[in-house]
C-alpha positions in Angstrom: 0.1 0.0 -0.1 2.8 2.3 0.9 4.6 1.7 -2.2 1.3 2.4 -4.7 1.0 5.6 -2.4 4.2 6.7 -3.2 3.6 5.7 -7.3 0.5 7.7 -7.2 2.6 10.6 -5.7 5.0 10.7 -8.5 2.6 10.5 -11.6 1.9 13.5 -13.5 -1.8 14.9 -13.7 -3.7 15.4 -17.0 -3.5 19.1 -16.6 0.1 18.9 -16.0 0.7 16.6 -19.4 -1.5 19.3 -21.2 0.5 22.3 -20.0 3.9 20.5 -20.9 2.6 20.1 -24.3 1.3 23.2 -24.7 4.9 24.7 -23.8 6.4 22.2 -26.0 4.5 23.4 -28.7 5.0 27.1 -28.2 8.9 26.6 -28.2 8.6 24.3 -31.5 6.7 27.0 -33.3 8.9 29.6 -32.3 11.9 27.7 -33.4 10.1 27.1 -36.9 9.1 30.8 -37.1 12.6 31.9 -36.7 13.9 29.1 -39.1 11.6 30.4 -41.7 12.9 34.0 -41.1 16.5 32.9 -41.5 15.6 31.0 -44.9 14.0 34.1 -46.3 16.6 36.6 -45.2 19.1 34.2 -46.5 17.0 33.7 -50.0 16.9 37.6 -50.4 20.3 38.1 -49.7 21.1 35.5 -52.2 19.0 37.0 -54.7 20.0 40.7 -54.2 23.8 39.6 -54.7 23.0 37.3 -57.6 21.1 40.5 -59.0 23.8 42.8 -58.2 26.3 40.4 -60.0 24.0 40.1 -63.3 23.5 43.7 -63.7 27.4 44.3 -63.7 28.0 41.4 -66.0 25.3 42.9 -68.2 27.0 46.7 -68.1 30.3 45.4 -68.3 29.4 43.4 -71.7 28.0 46.5 -73.1 31.1 48.7 -72.0 33.6 46.2 -73.0 31.8 46.0 -76.6 31.4 49.8 -77.1 35.2 50.1 -76.3 35.8 47.9 -79.3 33.4 49.6 -81.8 34.6 50.1 -85.1 32.8 52.3 -88.0 33.6 52.8 -91.7 32.0 54.9 -94.1 32.7 52.8 -96.9 31.0 50.2 -95.9 28.2 51.6 -93.7 25.7 49.3 -94.2 27.9 46.8 -91.8 28.8 49.6 -89.6 25.6 51.8 -89.1 25.2 52.4 -85.3 21.3 52.8 -83.6 20.0 53.6 -80.7 16.2 53.0 -80.0 14.3 54.0 -77.2 10.9 53.0 -75.9 9.5 50.0 -74.2 11.9 47.7 -76.6 14.8 49.7 -76.2 17.7 48.6 -78.7 21.5 49.4 -79.1 23.2 48.1 -82.1 26.7 48.6 -83.6 29.7 46.7 -84.9 32.9 45.8 -82.8 35.5 43.5 -82.9 34.8 42.0 -79.6 37.7 40.5 -77.4 38.5 36.9 -76.6 36.4 36.6 -73.3 33.4 38.0 -75.3 30.4 35.6 -74.4 29.6 33.0 -77.1 32.8 33.6 -78.9 32.8 29.8 -79.2 29.8 29.7 -81.6 31.6 32.1 -83.9 35.0 30.9 -84.1 37.8 33.6 -85.5 34.6 35.9 -86.4 35.3 38.6 -83.8 34.2 41.3 -86.0 30.5 41.2 -85.4 27.4 43.0 -85.0 25.8 43.2 -81.4 22.2 44.1 -81.0 21.0 44.4 -77.3 17.5 44.5 -76.9 14.9 44.5 -74.2 12.4 42.2 -74.5 9.6 40.3 -72.7 10.6 37.6 -70.6 9.6 33.8 -70.3 6.8 34.6 -67.9 2.9 34.2 -69.3 1.7 37.9 -68.1 4.8 39.7 -69.9 5.4 42.0 -67.2 8.9 41.1 -66.6 11.3 42.1 -69.2 14.9 40.7 -70.2 18.1 42.6 -71.7 19.0 39.9 -74.2 22.2 40.1 -76.7 21.9 38.8 -80.5 25.1 38.9 -82.7 26.5 37.7 -85.8 29.5 38.2 -88.2 28.9 41.1 -90.6 29.4 39.2 -93.6 26.7 36.5 -92.3 22.9 36.4 -91.7 22.0 35.5 -88.2 21.1 32.1 -87.7 18.1 30.7 -86.1 19.5 29.7 -82.9 20.9 33.3 -82.2 17.7 34.7 -83.2 15.2 32.6 -81.3 17.7 32.0 -78.1 19.5 35.0 -77.6 21.7 35.5 -74.8 20.0 36.8 -71.4 22.1 39.8 -69.8 19.6 40.2 -67.2 16.5 40.0 -66.2 13.7 42.0 -64.3 14.6 45.2 -66.4 12.7 48.0 -65.6 14.7 50.4 -67.9 17.6 50.2 -70.0 18.4 54.2 -71.4 21.5 54.5 -74.1 22.2 58.5 -74.2 24.4 59.9 -76.7 26.7 62.7 -76.2 25.5 65.4 -79.1 28.6 67.9 -79.8 26.2 70.2 -81.6 23.6 70.6 -78.9 26.2 70.2 -76.4 23.9 67.5 -74.2 22.7 64.0 -73.8 20.2 62.7 -76.3 18.3 59.5 -76.1 18.5 59.2 -79.9 20.7 59.0 -82.3 19.8 59.9 -85.8 23.3 60.3 -87.4 23.6 56.4 -88.1 26.6 56.6 -90.4 28.6 58.0 -87.5 29.4 56.9 -83.7 28.8 59.5 -81.1 32.2 60.4 -78.9 30.4 59.5 -75.7 27.6 57.1 -74.9 26.3 56.9 -71.5 24.4 53.7 -70.7 21.8 53.0 -67.6 20.2 49.9 -66.5 17.5 49.7 -63.9 16.7 46.2 -62.6 13.6 45.2 -60.1 13.0 41.8 -58.2 11.2 39.1 -59.5 7.2 38.9 -59.0 8.1 35.8 -56.8 10.5 37.3 -54.3 7.5 39.7 -53.4 10.1 42.5 -52.9 10.0 46.1 -54.6 13.6 46.7 -54.2 15.4 48.0 -57.4 19.0 48.6 -58.2 20.6 51.1 -60.9 23.8 51.2 -62.4 25.3 53.7 -64.8 28.5 53.5 -67.0 30.1 56.4 -69.1 31.8 55.2 -72.1 34.3 57.4 -74.1 34.5 55.9 -77.7 38.5 55.3 -78.4 37.7 55.7 -82.4 36.0 57.7 -84.7 34.0 56.6 -88.0 37.0 56.2 -90.8 36.2 58.2 -93.6 35.8 57.2 -97.2 38.9 59.0 -98.6 41.1 57.3 -96.2 39.8 53.1 -97.3 40.1 54.4 -101.0 43.5 53.3 -102.3 45.7 56.3 -103.9 46.9 56.2 -107.4 49.9 57.7 -108.9 51.9 56.3 -106.0 55.3 54.6 -106.3 
């Protein structure tokens, strides 16, 4: 009898068990909430870092190609310079790209290529997100189907892509370049990227680069052979 009384004294009551379960549930819920917050913060940080990296790569690609630009008046149908503003902004010119330029392996030794940077609707079904893409082809060849339909995506979630050219006559920046038979002395490129719709963040990143053209359009008279020489 004494043994049974001592056993009953050491047992837990139903109320104590319920209280213990409630406390344990609160602790588990707190740990789970903290873990979810850590995962979300980590995902947001990784997305922001990747976004900054993509933006830098995109602008660096444009910057490197502009510093390798070439233009010859005698063959202007291959060397014209185009800037287009609007919802589908475009920048197009001819350059002799460096060896480390994207997709060099597809074109072999043809480093003199026409580059076309455009802003186009992204892969989402709504069309709300836009991508900055690059298409390229050797100047004496037509653009192949793969390059046309599967361009290189330089940046996603593009909110704005602005190319401004320095007008030496008006002494100001202009977002259009009507003189396609020449290249501007300076180009300013601005890229604004936003977060994806899935992230639920409204944060944006902006970067601007000023590129001074290292060359000018080669006049026709310089390209033509001179007669009467010895």
